[in-house]
MDTraj code that builds the backbone (N, CA, C; nanometers):
import mdtraj as md
import numpy as np

residues = "UNK UNK UNK UNK UNK UNK UNK UNK UNK UNK UNK UNK UNK UNK UNK UNK UNK UNK UNK UNK UNK UNK UNK UNK UNK UNK UNK UNK UNK UNK UNK UNK UNK UNK UNK UNK UNK UNK UNK UNK UNK UNK UNK UNK UNK UNK UNK UNK UNK UNK UNK UNK UNK UNK UNK UNK UNK UNK UNK UNK UNK UNK UNK UNK UNK UNK UNK UNK UNK UNK UNK UNK UNK UNK UNK UNK UNK UNK UNK UNK UNK UNK UNK UNK UNK UNK UNK UNK UNK UNK UNK UNK UNK UNK UNK UNK UNK UNK UNK UNK UNK UNK UNK UNK UNK UNK UNK UNK UNK UNK UNK UNK UNK UNK UNK UNK UNK UNK UNK UNK UNK UNK UNK UNK UNK UNK UNK UNK UNK UNK UNK UNK UNK UNK UNK UNK UNK UNK UNK UNK UNK UNK UNK UNK UNK UNK UNK UNK UNK UNK UNK UNK".split()
xyz = np.array([
    [12.9230, -8.1583, -15.5211],
    [12.8226, -8.2230, -15.4795],
    [12.7514, -8.1837, -15.2855],
    [12.6487, -8.0883, -15.3167],
    [12.5687, -8.0632, -15.1624],
    [12.5204, -8.1187, -15.1153],
    [12.5859, -8.1277, -14.9177],
    [12.5574, -8.2125, -14.7859],
    [12.4001, -8.2190, -14.7975],
    [12.3321, -8.3413, -14.8125],
    [12.2619, -8.3291, -14.7274],
    [12.2070, -8.2910, -14.6091],
    [12.1331, -8.2037, -14.5962],
    [12.0686, -8.1760, -14.4169],
    [12.0149, -8.2201, -14.3730],
    [11.9632, -8.3926, -14.3787],
    [11.9128, -8.4687, -14.3250],
    [11.9554, -8.5028, -14.1861],
    [11.9357, -8.6020, -14.0944],
    [12.0611, -8.6772, -13.9993],
    [12.1078, -8.7609, -14.0078],
    [12.2306, -8.6991, -13.9446],
    [12.3291, -8.8626, -13.9841],
    [12.3533, -8.8845, -13.8980],
    [12.3416, -9.0033, -13.9022],
    [12.4166, -9.0924, -13.7697],
    [12.6007, -9.1136, -13.7680],
    [12.6343, -9.0767, -13.6576],
    [12.7797, -9.1284, -13.6352],
    [12.8714, -9.2438, -13.6346],
    [12.9137, -9.2530, -13.6975],
    [12.9640, -9.3922, -13.7232],
    [13.1677, -9.4262, -13.6003],
    [13.1109, -9.3048, -13.5856],
    [13.2815, -9.3001, -13.5341],
    [13.4379, -9.2531, -13.5844],
    [13.3700, -9.2180, -13.7337],
    [13.4893, -9.2274, -13.7921],
    [13.4921, -9.0045, -13.7668],
    [13.6282, -8.9373, -13.7324],
    [13.5941, -8.8190, -13.7319],
    [13.6071, -8.7816, -13.6015],
    [13.5933, -8.6536, -13.5580],
    [13.4771, -8.5929, -13.4285],
    [13.3382, -8.5348, -13.4121],
    [13.2537, -8.5741, -13.3810],
    [13.1834, -8.5549, -13.2982],
    [13.1627, -8.4230, -13.2528],
    [13.0444, -8.3414, -13.2806],
    [13.0770, -8.1999, -13.2071],
    [12.8848, -8.1823, -13.1746],
    [12.8762, -8.1003, -13.0353],
    [12.8166, -8.1154, -12.9323],
    [12.6910, -8.2231, -13.0287],
    [12.7553, -8.2978, -12.8758],
    [12.7367, -8.4565, -12.8684],
    [12.6236, -8.5190, -12.7975],
    [12.5866, -8.4111, -12.7021],
    [12.4237, -8.4683, -12.5665],
    [12.3315, -8.3815, -12.7185],
    [12.3753, -8.2435, -12.7948],
    [12.2528, -8.2878, -12.8989],
    [12.2584, -8.4120, -12.9880],
    [12.3633, -8.4340, -13.0139],
    [12.3618, -8.5877, -13.1530],
    [12.2741, -8.6766, -13.0595],
    [12.2585, -8.7453, -12.9976],
    [12.2251, -8.7983, -12.9320],
    [12.0938, -8.8330, -12.9207],
    [12.0361, -8.7026, -12.8390],
    [11.9082, -8.6135, -12.8143],
    [11.9030, -8.6683, -13.0392],
    [11.9028, -8.6542, -13.1307],
    [11.8148, -8.6360, -13.2437],
    [11.8233, -8.7708, -13.2629],
    [11.9743, -8.8942, -13.2321],
    [11.9292, -8.9761, -13.2394],
    [11.8173, -9.0395, -13.1824],
    [11.8149, -9.0780, -13.0689],
    [11.7456, -9.0725, -13.0474],
    [11.5800, -9.0853, -13.0754],
    [11.5575, -9.0064, -13.0994],
    [11.4204, -8.8258, -13.2473],
    [11.4407, -8.9756, -13.3433],
    [11.5300, -8.9873, -13.3831],
    [11.5526, -9.0716, -13.5479],
    [11.5361, -9.2101, -13.5633],
    [11.6231, -9.3156, -13.4023],
    [11.5767, -9.4289, -13.3851],
    [11.4199, -9.4451, -13.3783],
    [11.2685, -9.3584, -13.3364],
    [11.1741, -9.4273, -13.2865],
    [11.1085, -9.3161, -13.4136],
    [11.1841, -9.3129, -13.5512],
    [11.0729, -9.2554, -13.6325],
    [11.1516, -9.4036, -13.7490],
    [11.2616, -9.5128, -13.7190],
    [11.2972, -9.5666, -13.7268],
    [11.2207, -9.7624, -13.7325],
    [11.1988, -9.7639, -13.5381],
    [11.0664, -9.8455, -13.5540],
    [10.9276, -9.7741, -13.6423],
    [10.8932, -9.7203, -13.6171],
    [10.7588, -9.6861, -13.6939],
    [10.8103, -9.7367, -13.8516],
    [10.9257, -9.7077, -13.8747],
    [10.9410, -9.7146, -14.0410],
    [10.8560, -9.9153, -14.0388],
    [10.9179, -9.9810, -13.9792],
    [10.9853, -10.0619, -13.8622],
    [10.8414, -10.1723, -13.8745],
    [10.7273, -10.0664, -13.7701],
    [10.6145, -10.1352, -13.7614],
    [10.5075, -10.0955, -13.9289],
    [10.4668, -9.9861, -13.9854],
    [10.4012, -9.9290, -14.0500],
    [10.4055, -10.1202, -14.1763],
    [10.5467, -10.1439, -14.2433],
    [10.5790, -10.1201, -14.2975],
    [10.5600, -10.3658, -14.2875],
    [10.5337, -10.3228, -14.1324],
    [10.5097, -10.4935, -14.2020],
    [10.6737, -10.6064, -14.1198],
    [10.8032, -10.4851, -14.0793],
    [10.9097, -10.5456, -14.0629],
    [10.9650, -10.5398, -13.8840],
    [10.8713, -10.5512, -13.8936],
    [10.8857, -10.5633, -13.6502],
    [10.9035, -10.7176, -13.6746],
    [11.0542, -10.6860, -13.5214],
    [11.0998, -10.7780, -13.5551],
    [11.2303, -10.8590, -13.6489],
    [11.2054, -10.7451, -13.6888],
    [11.3641, -10.7701, -13.8154],
    [11.3811, -10.6176, -13.8792],
    [11.5568, -10.5309, -13.9321],
    [11.5767, -10.4273, -13.9071],
    [11.4447, -10.3856, -14.1360],
    [11.4608, -10.2967, -14.1407],
    [11.3533, -10.1935, -14.2564],
    [11.4551, -10.2852, -14.4137],
    [11.3938, -10.2784, -14.4925],
    [11.4584, -10.2707, -14.6329],
    [11.5582, -10.1687, -14.6098],
    [11.5129, -10.0852, -14.5921],
    [11.5878, -9.9122, -14.6319],
    [11.7226, -9.9067, -14.5401],
    [11.6978, -10.0420, -14.4579],
    [11.8393, -10.0190, -14.3148],
    [11.9158, -10.0912, -14.4368],
    [11.8670, -10.2532, -14.4569],
    [11.9085, -10.2659, -14.5264],
    [12.0184, -10.2942, -14.6234],
    [12.0286, -10.1159, -14.7197],
    [12.0991, -10.0589, -14.8314],
    [12.1039, -9.9364, -14.7699],
    [12.1405, -9.9443, -14.5962],
    [12.2636, -9.8246, -14.5336],
    [12.2565, -9.9117, -14.3992],
    [12.2941, -9.9866, -14.5144],
    [12.4045, -10.1145, -14.3112],
    [12.4999, -10.0153, -14.2554],
    [12.5213, -9.9291, -14.2776],
    [12.6408, -9.8368, -14.1793],
    [12.5681, -9.7390, -14.1007],
    [12.4612, -9.6632, -14.1953],
    [12.4427, -9.5851, -14.0930],
    [12.3147, -9.5892, -14.0182],
    [12.2247, -9.6853, -14.1084],
    [12.1195, -9.8282, -13.9795],
    [12.2321, -9.8821, -13.8584],
    [12.3275, -9.9184, -13.8664],
    [12.3832, -9.9746, -13.7683],
    [12.4564, -9.8168, -13.6453],
    [12.5304, -9.7001, -13.7256],
    [12.5561, -9.6053, -13.6005],
    [12.4348, -9.5906, -13.5341],
    [12.2734, -9.5761, -13.6216],
    [12.1520, -9.4966, -13.5232],
    [12.1173, -9.6309, -13.4498],
    [12.1232, -9.7261, -13.4637],
    [12.1121, -9.8214, -13.3899],
    [12.2213, -9.8565, -13.2146],
    [12.3298, -9.8503, -13.2225],
    [12.4541, -9.8309, -13.1181],
    [12.3686, -9.7044, -13.0411],
    [12.3987, -9.6151, -13.1312],
    [12.3487, -9.4335, -13.0705],
    [12.2896, -9.4505, -13.0434],
    [12.1750, -9.3931, -13.0826],
    [12.0460, -9.4774, -12.9605],
    [11.9942, -9.4904, -12.8979],
    [12.1057, -9.6877, -12.9211],
    [12.0793, -9.7258, -12.7734],
    [12.1791, -9.6982, -12.6569],
    [12.2545, -9.6088, -12.7023],
    [12.3811, -9.5347, -12.5578],
    [12.4586, -9.5436, -12.5615],
    [12.5128, -9.6328, -12.6458],
    [12.6864, -9.6994, -12.6321],
    [12.7403, -9.5565, -12.7744],
    [12.8873, -9.4454, -12.6801],
    [12.8987, -9.3871, -12.7873],
    [12.9983, -9.4727, -12.9001],
    [12.9552, -9.3257, -12.9808],
    [13.0617, -9.3508, -13.1279],
    [13.1972, -9.2661, -13.0211],
    [13.2877, -9.3540, -13.1660],
    [13.4199, -9.3143, -13.1672],
    [13.4230, -9.1042, -13.1921],
    [13.5732, -9.0689, -13.1270],
    [13.6111, -8.9068, -13.1607],
    [13.6908, -8.9586, -13.2347],
    [13.7722, -8.9546, -13.4078],
    [13.8642, -8.9557, -13.4448],
    [13.9286, -8.8310, -13.4972],
    [14.0643, -8.8116, -13.4109],
    [14.1105, -8.7380, -13.4981],
    [14.1767, -8.7646, -13.6087],
    [14.2294, -8.6167, -13.7591],
    [14.2160, -8.6310, -13.8371],
    [14.3830, -8.7731, -13.8700],
    [14.5326, -8.7025, -13.7217],
    [14.5772, -8.7677, -13.7380],
    [14.5457, -8.9293, -13.7040],
    [14.4243, -8.9974, -13.6788],
    [14.4298, -9.1053, -13.6234],
    [14.4236, -9.1665, -13.4577],
    [14.4681, -9.0236, -13.3942],
    [14.4655, -9.0778, -13.2506],
    [14.3263, -9.0013, -13.2012],
    [14.2699, -9.2227, -13.1425],
    [14.1458, -9.1898, -13.0646],
    [14.1006, -9.1098, -12.9783],
    [13.9901, -8.9495, -12.9572],
    [13.9983, -8.8875, -12.8892],
    [13.8770, -8.8942, -12.7656],
    [13.7565, -9.0514, -12.8447],
    [13.7528, -9.0590, -12.6962],
    [13.6491, -9.1525, -12.8217],
    [13.6499, -9.2933, -12.7029],
    [13.6569, -9.4106, -12.6321],
    [13.4990, -9.4553, -12.7091],
    [13.5008, -9.5543, -12.7972],
    [13.3760, -9.5480, -12.8751],
    [13.4127, -9.7040, -12.9762],
    [13.2331, -9.6762, -13.0201],
    [13.2429, -9.7512, -13.1587],
    [13.3039, -9.6550, -13.3285],
    [13.3127, -9.7757, -13.3756],
    [13.3171, -9.7755, -13.5347],
    [13.2647, -9.8030, -13.6233],
    [13.1578, -9.7453, -13.6844],
    [13.0786, -9.9006, -13.8536],
    [13.1997, -9.8884, -13.9448],
    [13.2491, -9.9617, -13.9938],
    [13.3053, -9.8894, -14.1297],
    [13.1711, -10.0319, -14.2089],
    [13.1991, -10.0731, -14.3424],
    [13.1315, -10.1738, -14.4601],
    [13.2022, -10.2628, -14.4015],
    [13.1615, -10.4409, -14.3890],
    [13.1603, -10.4933, -14.3878],
    [13.2007, -10.5961, -14.4925],
    [13.3345, -10.6688, -14.4628],
    [13.3792, -10.7785, -14.5675],
    [13.3232, -10.8307, -14.7177],
    [13.1636, -10.8363, -14.6650],
    [13.0993, -10.8635, -14.7665],
    [12.9527, -10.8305, -14.8115],
    [12.8414, -10.8109, -14.8866],
    [12.8126, -10.7394, -14.9506],
    [12.6481, -10.6966, -14.8233],
    [12.5659, -10.6295, -14.7341],
    [12.5103, -10.6241, -14.6686],
    [12.5069, -10.6774, -14.5590],
    [12.6995, -10.6152, -14.5523],
    [12.6905, -10.6367, -14.3683],
    [12.7074, -10.5427, -14.3060],
    [12.8287, -10.5413, -14.2125],
    [12.8477, -10.3957, -14.0935],
    [13.0219, -10.4307, -14.0427],
    [13.1625, -10.3972, -14.0298],
    [13.1902, -10.3904, -13.9587],
    [13.1873, -10.2915, -13.8264],
    [13.2189, -10.3439, -13.7111],
    [13.1973, -10.2976, -13.5340],
    [13.3935, -10.2816, -13.5151],
    [13.4054, -10.1867, -13.4660],
    [13.5252, -10.1231, -13.4371],
    [13.5036, -10.1193, -13.2605],
    [13.6057, -10.1857, -13.1841],
    [13.5972, -10.0313, -13.0512],
    [13.7194, -9.9460, -13.0471],
    [13.7542, -9.8488, -13.0670],
    [13.7896, -9.7461, -13.0087],
    [13.8492, -9.7111, -12.9687],
    [13.9627, -9.7528, -12.9158],
    [14.0493, -9.6955, -12.7919],
    [14.1013, -9.5837, -12.7396],
    [14.1517, -9.5516, -12.7103],
    [14.1722, -9.3227, -12.6224],
    [14.2956, -9.4563, -12.5752],
    [14.4293, -9.3971, -12.6146],
    [14.5676, -9.4379, -12.5951],
    [14.5534, -9.4872, -12.4521],
    [14.5455, -9.3720, -12.3442],
    [14.4927, -9.4612, -12.1337],
    [14.3847, -9.4788, -12.1528],
    [14.2331, -9.5343, -12.2556],
    [14.2317, -9.6812, -12.2018],
    [14.2344, -9.8198, -12.2028],
    [14.3405, -9.8171, -12.3098],
    [14.3737, -9.9321, -12.3443],
    [14.3946, -10.0462, -12.2756],
    [14.3670, -10.1808, -12.2927],
    [14.3878, -10.2686, -12.1869],
    [14.3726, -10.4325, -12.3285],
    [14.4066, -10.4878, -12.1854],
    [14.4446, -10.5870, -12.2898],
    [14.3529, -10.6822, -12.3448],
    [14.2410, -10.6350, -12.2914],
    [14.1365, -10.7094, -12.3251],
    [14.0379, -10.6608, -12.5374],
    [14.1848, -10.5236, -12.5844],
    [14.1187, -10.5426, -12.7185],
    [13.9687, -10.4447, -12.7297],
    [13.9244, -10.3834, -12.5929],
    [13.7673, -10.3701, -12.6234],
    [13.6384, -10.4489, -12.6352],
    [13.6909, -10.5869, -12.5443],
    [13.6390, -10.7185, -12.4935],
    [13.4826, -10.5492, -12.4786],
    [13.5255, -10.5741, -12.3870],
    [13.3786, -10.5274, -12.3091],
    [13.3119, -10.3863, -12.3860],
    [13.4221, -10.3549, -12.3880],
    [13.2669, -10.2150, -12.5472],
    [13.1971, -10.3363, -12.6337],
    [13.2491, -10.4284, -12.7003],
    [13.2440, -10.4364, -12.8428],
    [13.0673, -10.5290, -12.7247],
    [13.0976, -10.5893, -12.6110],
    [12.9976, -10.7345, -12.5387],
    [12.8602, -10.5501, -12.5725],
    [12.9145, -10.4725, -12.5330],
    [12.7513, -10.3771, -12.5601],
    [12.7320, -10.3550, -12.6606],
    [12.8043, -10.3340, -12.7621],
    [12.7199, -10.2788, -12.8710],
    [12.6652, -10.4265, -12.9260],
    [12.6847, -10.5428, -12.8758],
    [12.6766, -10.6851, -12.9943],
    [12.5418, -10.6573, -12.9012],
    [12.4639, -10.6177, -12.7637],
    [12.3678, -10.6616, -12.6435],
    [12.2514, -10.5979, -12.7607],
    [12.3035, -10.4453, -12.7805],
    [12.2440, -10.3688, -12.8176],
    [12.1618, -10.3552, -12.9684],
    [12.2608, -10.4579, -13.0625],
    [12.2465, -10.4527, -13.2004],
    [12.1123, -10.5681, -13.1682],
    [12.1617, -10.6686, -13.0897],
    [12.0547, -10.7460, -13.0781],
    [11.9446, -10.8052, -13.0356],
    [11.8831, -10.6529, -13.0017],
    [11.7619, -10.5535, -12.9135],
    [11.7531, -10.4818, -13.0464],
    [11.8089, -10.4124, -13.1186],
    [11.7470, -10.3478, -13.2562],
    [11.7868, -10.4715, -13.4106],
    [11.7290, -10.6102, -13.3297],
    [11.7448, -10.6637, -13.4277],
    [11.8368, -10.6628, -13.5789],
    [11.9438, -10.6714, -13.4832],
    [12.0312, -10.7061, -13.5724],
    [12.1831, -10.7946, -13.5372],
    [12.1799, -10.8738, -13.6530],
    [12.2351, -11.0110, -13.5530],
    [12.3933, -10.9618, -13.5604],
    [12.4719, -11.0613, -13.5095],
    [12.6865, -10.9995, -13.5396],
    [12.6960, -11.1802, -13.4660],
    [12.8531, -11.1638, -13.5460],
    [12.9196, -11.2347, -13.4696],
    [13.0782, -11.1996, -13.4903],
    [13.1334, -11.2585, -13.3563],
    [13.3085, -11.1542, -13.3669],
    [13.3041, -11.2084, -13.3814],
    [13.5235, -11.1801, -13.4434],
    [13.6021, -11.1930, -13.5793],
    [13.7391, -11.1318, -13.4750],
    [13.8036, -11.2266, -13.5359],
    [13.9834, -11.1240, -13.5220],
    [14.0124, -11.0699, -13.6252],
    [14.0372, -10.8959, -13.5568],
    [14.0483, -10.9195, -13.7432],
    [14.2670, -10.8892, -13.7063],
    [14.3145, -10.7934, -13.8069],
    [14.4172, -10.7555, -13.8013],
    [14.5437, -10.7058, -13.6722],
    [14.6148, -10.7925, -13.6311],
    [14.6694, -10.7651, -13.4716],
    [14.5798, -10.8799, -13.4205],
    [14.5081, -10.9484, -13.3729],
    [14.4194, -11.0044, -13.3562],
    [14.3308, -10.9005, -13.2716],
    [14.2558, -10.7481, -13.2791],
    [14.2033, -10.6731, -13.2555],
    [14.0661, -10.7622, -13.2644],
    [13.9766, -10.7784, -13.1943],
    [13.8442, -10.8338, -13.2116],
    [13.7374, -10.7046, -13.2134],
    [13.6654, -10.7742, -13.4180],
    [13.5664, -10.6485, -13.4012],
    [13.4174, -10.7755, -13.4676],
    [13.2851, -10.6609, -13.4446],
    [13.1676, -10.7594, -13.5389],
    [13.0808, -10.7442, -13.6319],
    [13.0977, -10.9002, -13.6840],
    [13.0052, -10.8634, -13.7663],
    [12.9162, -10.8700, -13.8200],
    [12.8115, -10.7445, -13.9467],
    [12.7221, -10.7382, -13.8760],
    [12.5409, -10.7326, -13.9550],
    [12.4406, -10.7622, -13.9718],
    [12.4028, -10.8112, -14.1087],
    [12.2842, -10.8276, -14.0061],
    [12.1567, -10.8099, -14.0790],
    [12.0118, -10.7615, -14.0934],
    [12.0460, -10.9426, -14.0441],
    [11.8970, -10.9543, -13.9354],
    [11.8463, -11.0709, -13.8512],
    [11.7121, -11.1389, -13.9361],
    [11.7371, -11.2424, -13.9076],
    [11.7103, -11.2685, -14.0222],
    [11.7867, -11.3181, -14.1726],
    [11.8136, -11.2441, -14.2412],
    [11.8830, -11.2466, -14.3337],
    [11.9923, -11.3799, -14.2871],
    [12.0661, -11.4452, -14.3858],
    [12.1835, -11.5792, -14.3979],
    [12.3786, -11.4608, -14.3281],
    [12.3900, -11.5380, -14.2423],
    [12.5144, -11.4951, -14.2371],
    [12.5591, -11.5199, -14.3621],
    [12.6659, -11.3535, -14.3689],
    [12.7068, -11.3685, -14.4428],
    [12.8458, -11.4165, -14.4925],
    [12.8894, -11.4761, -14.5789],
    [13.0662, -11.6032, -14.5747],
    [13.1428, -11.4725, -14.6245],
    [13.2448, -11.4802, -14.5842],
    [13.4077, -11.4699, -14.5317],
    [13.4815, -11.5024, -14.6423],
])
top = md.Topology()
chain = top.add_chain()
for i, resn in enumerate(residues, 1):
    res = top.add_residue(resn, chain, resSeq=i)
    for name in ("N", "CA", "C"):
        top.add_atom(name, md.element.get_by_symbol(name[0]), res)
traj = md.Trajectory(xyz[None], top)
C-alpha cells in the first residue's frame, strides 16, 4: 500500500529523524488546522476531521505547541523523553503518556511532562483528564472540547 506524501504528525512511536524540520512543518500544519476551524465555524473546538483522526490531531497540537514527541527504539527503549499518543479506550478519544529515557525517570512518572501536555491541549481546544494506568503510570484521556467525556 503506498505511503501518503502528506505531513504526518509525530505520535511518539518510533524514531523521528530531522526533529527541527519536522517541528517547523508541524507549526505550519497547525496554522492550516486553525484556518480550517475558522472557515468551518469550529473556532473554539476541534473541526470534524480532527475528531475522526484524533490521534493525528492531538499529536499535531502537542508537537506544534512545543511539546517534544518521544523517540522509541524498536526494542522499546525510550531514546528521547516526550509524549506518546495512542488510540483511547473509548471511541473518539486518545491516550497520551509521557515516555521517559531510563536516565530521566523520576518518582513522578512524568507528571510535569503530562502537565505540559494538558496545558497545550487545553489551549488547542481539547479536553483531557488524568488517569492512572497499569503500574500506576499516569496518562491523559483526551477528547474534543464540547463533546461529552468518554465513558470508560
